[in-house]
C-alpha positions as CSV (number, residue, x, y, z in Angstrom):
1,M,-46.0,-71.9,42.4
2,Q,-49.5,-70.0,42.9
3,L,-48.6,-66.0,42.7
4,R,-52.5,-65.1,43.3
5,D,-51.2,-63.0,46.5
6,V,-48.7,-61.0,43.7
7,Y,-50.6,-57.0,43.0
8,P,-48.7,-55.7,39.9
9,L,-48.5,-52.2,40.6
10,I,-48.4,-49.7,37.9
11,C,-48.1,-45.9,38.0
12,L,-49.5,-44.3,35.0
13,S,-48.7,-40.6,36.1
14,G,-46.0,-38.1,34.9
15,Q,-46.0,-36.3,31.4
16,G,-44.0,-39.2,29.8
17,R,-41.6,-36.3,28.3
18,A,-39.3,-38.7,26.8
19,F,-42.5,-39.9,24.3
20,W,-43.9,-36.4,23.3
21,P,-46.4,-35.5,21.6
22,V,-47.7,-38.9,21.5
23,S,-47.0,-38.9,25.4
24,R,-48.8,-36.0,27.7
25,K,-49.9,-35.1,31.3
26,A,-53.4,-36.2,29.9
27,F,-52.6,-39.2,28.1
28,P,-49.8,-41.1,29.5
29,R,-47.3,-43.4,27.9
30,Q,-48.6,-46.7,29.2
31,L,-51.9,-46.0,27.4
32,S,-50.6,-44.8,24.1
33,R,-51.2,-47.4,21.3
34,L,-48.3,-47.5,19.5
35,T,-48.4,-50.9,18.1
36,N,-51.0,-53.6,17.5
37,G,-54.1,-51.7,18.3
38,R,-53.1,-52.3,22.2
39,S,-51.3,-50.3,24.4
40,P,-48.4,-51.4,26.6
41,F,-50.7,-51.0,29.7
42,Q,-53.0,-53.2,28.0
43,I,-50.4,-56.1,26.4
44,F,-48.5,-56.0,30.2
45,L,-51.6,-56.7,31.8
46,Q,-52.9,-59.4,29.4
47,G,-49.3,-61.1,30.1
48,T,-50.0,-60.4,34.4
49,R,-53.4,-62.1,33.9
50,D,-51.9,-65.0,31.4
51,M,-49.8,-65.7,34.4
52,R,-52.2,-65.6,37.3
53,L,-51.0,-62.6,39.1
54,A,-53.6,-60.8,41.1
55,E,-55.9,-58.0,39.6
56,P,-54.0,-54.5,39.3
57,V,-53.6,-51.9,41.8
58,L,-53.3,-48.7,39.3
59,V,-52.0,-45.2,40.3
60,A,-52.7,-41.8,38.2
61,E,-53.6,-38.3,38.1
62,R,-57.2,-37.7,37.5
63,E,-57.4,-36.6,34.2
64,S,-57.0,-39.8,33.1
65,L,-59.2,-41.9,34.9
66,F,-61.9,-42.8,32.2
67,L,-59.1,-43.2,29.6
68,I,-57.8,-45.9,31.8
69,E,-61.6,-47.7,32.7
70,E,-61.9,-47.6,28.9
71,Q,-58.8,-49.9,28.6
72,L,-59.9,-51.9,31.4
73,R,-63.3,-52.4,29.8
74,E,-61.4,-53.8,26.5
75,I,-59.9,-56.8,28.1
76,S,-62.5,-57.2,30.9
77,M,-59.8,-56.4,33.2
78,P,-60.8,-55.2,36.5
79,S,-58.3,-53.2,39.1
80,R,-57.7,-54.3,42.9
81,A,-57.8,-50.5,43.8
82,T,-57.8,-47.7,41.4
83,I,-56.0,-44.5,42.9
84,L,-56.8,-41.0,41.8
85,E,-54.0,-38.0,42.5
86,P,-55.1,-34.8,42.1
87,L,-51.3,-33.7,41.4
88,H,-48.1,-36.0,40.4
89,R,-45.2,-35.8,42.8
90,G,-43.4,-38.6,41.9
91,S,-43.2,-42.2,41.6
92,A,-42.0,-42.6,45.3
93,A,-45.2,-40.9,46.7
94,S,-47.7,-42.9,44.2
95,I,-45.8,-45.8,45.5
96,C,-46.3,-45.0,49.0
97,A,-49.8,-44.0,48.3
98,A,-50.4,-47.9,46.9
99,T,-48.5,-49.3,50.0
100,E,-50.7,-47.5,52.4
101,L,-53.9,-47.9,51.2
102,V,-53.7,-52.1,50.8
103,A,-51.4,-52.2,54.0
104,Q,-54.8,-51.1,56.2
105,K,-56.6,-54.5,54.9
106,E,-53.6,-57.1,53.5
107,P,-50.3,-55.8,55.0
108,D,-48.8,-59.2,53.8
109,A,-49.5,-58.6,50.1
110,L,-47.0,-58.4,47.6
111,F,-46.4,-55.5,45.4
112,L,-44.8,-56.5,41.6
113,I,-43.9,-52.7,41.0
114,I,-43.1,-52.2,37.4
115,L,-40.9,-48.9,37.4
116,S,-40.8,-48.5,33.5
117,E,-43.4,-46.8,31.3
118,N,-43.0,-49.7,28.3
119,M,-41.9,-53.4,29.6
120,R,-41.1,-56.2,27.4
121,I,-41.0,-59.3,29.3
122,D,-41.0,-62.8,28.6
123,Q,-43.9,-64.4,30.4
124,E,-42.1,-67.3,31.5
125,A,-38.8,-65.7,32.4
126,L,-40.8,-63.8,34.7
127,R,-42.7,-66.6,36.5
128,E,-39.3,-68.3,36.8
129,A,-38.1,-64.8,38.8
130,L,-41.1,-64.3,40.4
131,T,-41.3,-67.8,41.6
132,A,-37.5,-67.2,42.6
133,A,-38.2,-63.9,44.6
134,R,-41.6,-64.6,45.9
135,P,-39.9,-66.7,49.7
136,A,-37.4,-63.6,50.1
137,A,-40.2,-60.7,49.4
138,Q,-42.5,-63.0,51.9
139,D,-39.9,-62.9,54.6
140,G,-39.7,-59.3,54.3
141,Q,-37.0,-58.6,52.1
142,L,-37.1,-55.8,48.9
143,V,-36.0,-58.3,45.8
144,L,-35.0,-56.2,42.7
145,F,-34.7,-58.1,39.4
146,G,-32.2,-57.5,36.7
147,Q,-29.9,-58.9,33.6
148,R,-26.8,-59.1,32.7
149,P,-25.4,-55.8,30.9
150,A,-25.2,-56.4,27.1
151,E,-23.2,-53.2,26.4
152,I,-21.3,-50.2,28.7
153,D,-24.6,-47.4,29.1
154,P,-24.4,-45.0,31.2
155,S,-28.6,-44.5,31.2
156,R,-29.4,-47.5,32.4
157,D,-29.8,-48.3,35.9
158,Y,-27.4,-51.1,38.1
159,I,-27.6,-53.0,40.8
160,E,-23.9,-54.2,42.9
161,L,-24.4,-57.9,44.0
162,V,-22.5,-59.4,47.3
163,H,-21.1,-62.2,45.1
164,G,-20.6,-62.4,41.3
165,A,-24.3,-63.2,38.9
166,A,-25.5,-66.8,39.6
167,D,-26.3,-68.3,36.6
168,A,-29.3,-69.8,38.4
169,P,-32.8,-67.3,38.9
170,V,-32.0,-67.5,42.6
171,A,-32.4,-64.9,44.9
172,Q,-29.1,-63.2,45.8
173,A,-28.2,-60.1,47.8
174,F,-27.7,-57.2,46.5
175,A,-25.6,-54.5,48.1
176,Q,-27.0,-51.1,46.1
177,F,-28.6,-49.4,43.8
178,I,-26.8,-47.1,41.5
179,S,-28.6,-44.8,39.5
180,Q,-27.2,-43.6,36.2
181,P,-23.7,-44.0,36.7
182,D,-21.0,-41.5,34.9
183,R,-19.6,-43.3,32.2
184,A,-16.0,-43.8,33.9
185,T,-17.6,-46.1,36.4
186,A,-20.1,-48.0,33.8
187,E,-16.6,-49.0,31.7
188,A,-15.9,-50.4,35.1
189,M,-18.7,-51.9,36.2
190,H,-18.3,-53.5,32.7
191,E,-15.4,-55.7,33.3
192,T,-17.0,-57.9,36.6
193,D,-19.6,-60.1,36.9
194,R,-21.0,-58.6,40.1
195,Y,-22.9,-56.3,38.2
196,L,-26.7,-56.9,36.9
197,W,-29.2,-54.0,34.9
198,S,-31.9,-52.7,36.8
199,A,-35.3,-54.6,35.1
200,D,-37.0,-51.4,36.9
201,L,-39.0,-54.4,38.3
202,V,-39.2,-54.8,42.6
203,L,-41.4,-56.9,44.4
204,A,-42.1,-56.7,48.2
205,S,-44.7,-56.9,50.7
206,A,-47.0,-54.2,51.6
207,K,-45.7,-54.0,55.0
208,T,-41.9,-54.3,53.8
209,L,-42.6,-51.0,51.5
210,R,-44.6,-49.2,54.5
211,A,-41.3,-49.6,56.6
212,A,-39.0,-48.7,53.7
213,F,-40.6,-45.2,53.6
214,G,-41.0,-44.6,57.1
215,R,-37.4,-45.1,57.4
216,H,-36.3,-42.8,54.3
217,S,-39.2,-40.8,53.5
218,G,-41.1,-40.6,56.5
219,S,-42.7,-36.9,55.4
220,T,-44.0,-38.3,52.1
221,R,-46.0,-41.0,54.3
222,A,-47.5,-38.8,56.0
223,A,-48.8,-36.8,53.4
224,V,-49.9,-39.8,51.9
225,R,-52.0,-41.0,55.4
226,R,-53.3,-37.7,55.2
227,A,-54.8,-37.6,52.0
228,L,-56.2,-41.1,52.4
229,R,-58.0,-39.7,55.0
230,E,-59.1,-36.5,53.4
231,G,-59.8,-38.5,50.6
232,S,-63.3,-40.3,48.9
233,A,-64.1,-43.5,47.8
234,D,-66.4,-44.9,45.3
235,R,-66.7,-48.8,44.2
236,G,-62.9,-49.3,44.2
237,I,-61.6,-45.5,43.2
238,Y,-59.7,-43.6,45.6
239,G,-59.4,-40.3,45.3
240,L,-56.6,-38.0,47.2
241,G,-57.1,-35.0,49.2
242,P,-55.3,-32.3,48.9
243,S,-52.6,-33.1,51.7
244,F,-50.9,-35.0,48.9
245,S,-49.2,-31.9,47.6
246,A,-47.0,-31.8,50.5
247,C,-45.2,-35.3,49.0
248,D,-41.8,-35.1,47.9
249,T,-41.1,-35.2,44.2
250,A,-38.6,-37.9,44.7
251,S,-38.7,-41.1,42.5
252,F,-39.0,-44.1,44.3
253,A,-35.6,-45.0,43.0
254,E,-34.2,-42.1,44.5
255,A,-36.4,-42.3,47.8
256,I,-35.9,-45.9,48.5
257,L,-34.3,-48.3,46.6
258,Q,-30.6,-46.3,46.6
259,H,-31.1,-46.4,50.8
260,E,-31.3,-50.2,50.8
261,E,-30.3,-53.5,50.9
262,G,-31.9,-57.0,49.9
263,S,-32.3,-59.3,47.4
264,V,-32.2,-59.9,43.1
265,V,-33.1,-61.8,41.0
266,A,-31.7,-62.4,37.1
267,L,-34.4,-62.5,34.3
268,A,-33.1,-65.7,32.0
269,N,-34.4,-63.6,29.0
270,G,-34.1,-59.6,30.4
271,A,-36.1,-57.1,29.8
272,R,-36.9,-55.1,26.9
273,N,-37.7,-51.3,28.1
274,M,-38.5,-48.9,25.7
275,N,-37.2,-45.5,27.3
276,S,-37.3,-43.3,24.5
277,W,-38.1,-43.1,20.6
278,R,-34.9,-44.9,19.7
279,D,-35.8,-47.8,21.2
280,F,-39.3,-47.3,19.7
281,W,-36.8,-47.5,16.5
282,R,-35.2,-50.4,17.4
283,E,-37.9,-52.4,18.1
284,A,-40.9,-50.8,15.1
285,G,-39.3,-53.6,12.8
286,Q,-37.0,-51.8,10.3
287,D,-36.7,-52.1,6.5
288,E,-33.1,-53.1,4.9
289,N,-32.1,-49.2,4.9
290,G,-33.2,-49.5,9.1
291,V,-36.0,-47.2,8.0
292,A,-39.2,-47.9,10.4
293,I,-42.4,-46.5,9.5
294,K,-45.7,-46.1,11.7
295,G,-49.0,-44.4,9.8
296,S,-49.7,-43.3,6.6
297,A,-46.1,-42.4,5.7
298,V,-43.2,-43.2,3.1
299,A,-39.6,-42.5,3.2
300,T,-37.0,-42.4,0.1
301,R,-33.3,-42.1,-0.2
302,S,-33.3,-43.0,3.7
303,R,-31.5,-45.0,6.3
304,N,-31.9,-45.6,10.3
305,S,-34.8,-43.5,10.6
306,L,-38.5,-43.7,11.9
307,L,-41.1,-41.9,10.5
308,H,-44.5,-42.3,13.0
309,N,-48.0,-40.4,11.8
310,T,-51.0,-40.6,14.2
311,V,-53.3,-38.4,11.8
312,P,-55.7,-40.0,9.4
313,G,-55.7,-38.1,5.9
314,I,-52.6,-36.3,6.7
315,H,-49.4,-38.4,4.8
316,L,-45.8,-37.9,6.2
317,V,-42.7,-37.8,3.3
318,G,-39.5,-38.1,4.4
319,L,-36.5,-37.3,1.8
320,G,-32.9,-38.2,1.9
321,L,-33.7,-38.9,5.4
322,D,-30.2,-40.1,8.1
323,N,-30.7,-40.4,11.9
324,V,-33.9,-38.8,12.0
325,V,-36.9,-39.4,14.2
326,G,-40.0,-37.7,12.9
327,I,-43.6,-38.1,15.0
328,V,-47.0,-36.4,13.9
329,T,-50.6,-35.8,16.0
330,P,-53.4,-34.1,15.3
331,D,-51.5,-30.8,16.9
332,A,-47.8,-31.1,17.2
333,V,-44.8,-32.6,15.4
334,L,-41.5,-33.4,16.1
335,I,-38.5,-33.7,14.3
336,A,-35.5,-34.6,15.9
337,D,-31.9,-36.4,15.4
338,M,-32.1,-39.8,16.8
339,D,-28.9,-38.9,19.3
340,A,-30.3,-35.7,20.4
341,V,-33.5,-37.3,22.0
342,D,-32.5,-38.5,25.4
343,D,-32.3,-34.1,25.4
344,L,-36.8,-34.7,24.8
345,P,-37.9,-34.0,28.5
346,A,-35.4,-31.1,28.9
347,T,-37.2,-29.9,25.9
348,V,-40.8,-30.3,26.4
349,D,-40.1,-28.6,30.3
350,Q,-38.8,-25.8,27.6
351,L,-42.3,-26.2,26.1
352,E,-44.2,-26.0,29.6
353,S,-43.0,-22.5,30.7
354,L,-44.3,-21.3,27.5
355,N,-48.0,-22.8,28.5
356,L,-48.2,-24.4,25.6
357,T,-51.8,-26.8,25.9
358,Q,-49.5,-29.5,23.7
359,V,-47.8,-30.4,26.9
360,T,-50.6,-31.4,28.6
361,E,-53.4,-32.1,26.9
362,M,-54.4,-34.3,24.2
363,P,-57.1,-32.7,21.2
364,T,-59.2,-35.7,22.4
365,Q,-59.9,-36.4,25.9
366,S,-62.7,-39.1,27.5
367,H,-64.7,-37.9,30.7
368,S,-67.6,-39.2,32.2
369,W,-70.5,-38.1,30.4
370,G,-68.3,-38.7,26.7
371,R,-65.4,-37.0,24.5
372,H,-64.6,-34.3,23.7
373,E,-62.5,-33.6,20.6
374,T,-60.7,-29.7,20.2
375,L,-60.8,-28.9,16.1
376,D,-59.8,-25.1,16.5
377,R,-58.2,-22.5,18.9
378,G,-57.6,-19.1,18.4
379,N,-57.1,-16.3,21.3
380,R,-61.2,-15.3,21.3
381,H,-62.3,-18.8,20.2
382,K,-62.4,-22.7,20.8
383,I,-64.4,-25.4,18.5
384,R,-65.0,-28.5,20.1
385,M,-66.7,-32.0,19.2
386,L,-68.6,-32.7,21.7
387,E,-70.0,-37.0,22.0
388,I,-72.2,-37.4,25.3
389,K,-73.1,-40.5,26.6
390,P,-76.8,-41.9,26.4
391,G,-78.1,-41.0,30.0
392,R,-75.5,-38.8,30.5
393,S,-75.0,-35.0,31.0
394,L,-72.3,-32.3,31.5
395,P,-71.3,-30.2,34.9
396,L,-73.6,-27.3,35.7
397,E,-71.4,-24.6,34.8
398,R,-71.4,-21.0,34.5
399,H,-68.5,-18.9,32.4
400,A,-68.3,-14.6,33.0
401,N,-66.2,-13.8,29.9
402,R,-67.8,-16.5,27.0
403,T,-70.5,-17.3,25.1
404,E,-71.1,-20.8,23.4
405,S,-73.4,-22.3,21.0
406,Y,-74.1,-25.8,20.5
407,Q,-75.3,-27.5,17.6
408,V,-76.5,-31.2,17.0
409,L,-75.0,-33.1,14.5
410,E,-76.4,-36.9,15.5
411,G,-78.8,-37.7,18.3
412,T,-81.1,-35.3,20.2
413,A,-79.8,-33.0,23.2
414,R,-81.8,-31.4,26.0
415,L,-79.7,-27.6,26.9
416,V,-80.6,-26.4,30.5
417,S,-79.8,-22.9,30.6
418,N,-80.8,-20.8,33.5
419,G,-83.5,-23.3,34.4
420,E,-85.3,-23.5,31.4
421,L,-85.3,-26.6,29.4
422,T,-84.7,-26.5,25.8
423,Y,-84.3,-29.9,23.0
424,L,-82.3,-29.3,20.5
425,S,-82.6,-31.7,17.3
426,E,-80.3,-32.4,14.3
427,G,-78.9,-29.2,12.6
428,E,-80.4,-26.9,15.5
429,T,-78.7,-24.8,17.6
430,G,-78.7,-23.4,21.7
431,F,-76.8,-20.3,23.0
432,V,-75.6,-20.1,26.6
433,R,-74.6,-16.5,27.4
434,P,-71.7,-15.2,30.4
435,G,-73.0,-15.7,33.7
436,E,-76.0,-18.5,32.7
437,A,-75.8,-21.7,34.4
438,H,-76.0,-23.9,31.9
439,T,-75.4,-28.0,31.4
440,L,-76.1,-30.5,28.5
441,E,-78.0,-33.6,28.7
442,N,-78.7,-36.3,26.7
443,P,-81.8,-38.2,27.2
444,G,-82.0,-40.7,24.5
445,R,-80.4,-44.0,24.4
446,V,-77.6,-43.4,21.7
447,P,-75.1,-40.6,21.5
448,V,-75.6,-37.6,20.7
449,R,-72.7,-35.4,19.0
450,L,-72.5,-31.4,18.8
451,L,-70.3,-28.9,17.6
452,Q,-69.5,-26.4,20.5
453,V,-68.6,-22.7,19.8
454,I,-66.5,-20.8,22.3
455,V,-65.9,-17.2,22.0
456,G,-65.3,-14.5,24.4
457,A,-62.2,-12.1,25.7
458,Y,-60.7,-14.6,28.0
459,L,-61.2,-18.2,27.5
460,G,-59.0,-20.4,30.4
461,D,-60.0,-23.1,32.7
462,D,-60.2,-20.5,36.0
463,D,-63.0,-19.1,34.1
464,V,-65.0,-22.2,34.8
465,E,-66.9,-22.6,37.3
466,N,-68.2,-25.9,38.5
467,I,-71.8,-25.8,40.3
468,E,-72.5,-29.1,40.7
469,E,-70.2,-32.1,39.2
470,D,-71.4,-35.1,37.5
471,A,-69.1,-37.9,39.6
472,P,-67.8,-38.5,42.5
473,S,-66.2,-35.2,44.6
474,F,-62.4,-36.3,43.8
475,V,-63.0,-36.9,39.6
476,S,-62.0,-34.3,37.6
477,Q,-64.5,-33.6,35.1
């Protein structure tokens, strides 16, 4: 059966706190290259292409746009639409935005909603399940996908069936969606065959989802509609306007799934979700002592532990570890008991209250003009490496409280400051003083690399006055 009318809907917003410090607000978990040089985002999309599904619909925060575009180019995968949120308000608002946008022209289009940050699904099992689910979805039903529980696990979402679970992949009625029951309830569920684990997948038409939001989350739907009217569009990229901030922060499960009935199809081989560093350790390939190593690291006299190092030139050494997670990134280190990693999101919330940049930013960030890497920072200085693409330029801006210098390491740059042009060759340095409107341009055909030194009494983002943007108005630089 053809599945070309099934659009994968992937939400790339949120901070992915369960996988901090690898995942952050500007670098969602799905885009992290933890295994095989490809991100979970790329691996899943390659699978949907092999199954001949339609092009994906993506929802993300503005800061992630250029990283997403880069990963799409690497696998030669276009998107049906990329929707940019001014801020993340929860998966319900993200899915509602995609629904309203696509439903304007294709109300019968089917969405395959991926609710997990990291999905491993057997393609043949998913193809078989989608084939079984498609008629019910076309008939206006909300179709979930599930798998038989392997153990008692209160951290999972459950689906209650009207009748016992069928062995064949067929659409059967479900009574309710139950999110993370208490342990006593999960134990009682495990004693019957009327419950499945949710596989974090939903199939439904745009008009079915639109109606569900109208019934259960009318205020979010109204805010999304206003945000679409206020927004901008440019070559398949849709920027939502400021009204999006009025959306509820509920998850899709809270806003919709817990209030709806419909059908569910069991996946023959199940789905393996990675929702924590413990899950990653289980999938990472352990030695005979249960130790998993990723990157430059070594463990001796250790057992049941994960060492993951993302920093070239740094060697991570573990000695006498037992049930420990150790994660190293260029600007943050996580050391945790394996049994405590489920509490990591709450810990990251505490870090965010301290206004630590390690919660929201990565040292290296992508932009329309290129990328920058933060090498050092203090109370009164920042040192960054800039790379400007050929023919591109930084936004025109000025600062009240900082002085900037730019030393060219490779290529030739053109510094524009208060209307005056200065060409900077390799080894030469240009200066910008407080109050001067300035930009840097790459007039050549090869990338320009520069060392930027920022010094001043105040270095907050609100000291940056953007005078002119080198991108559509809804794209953050």
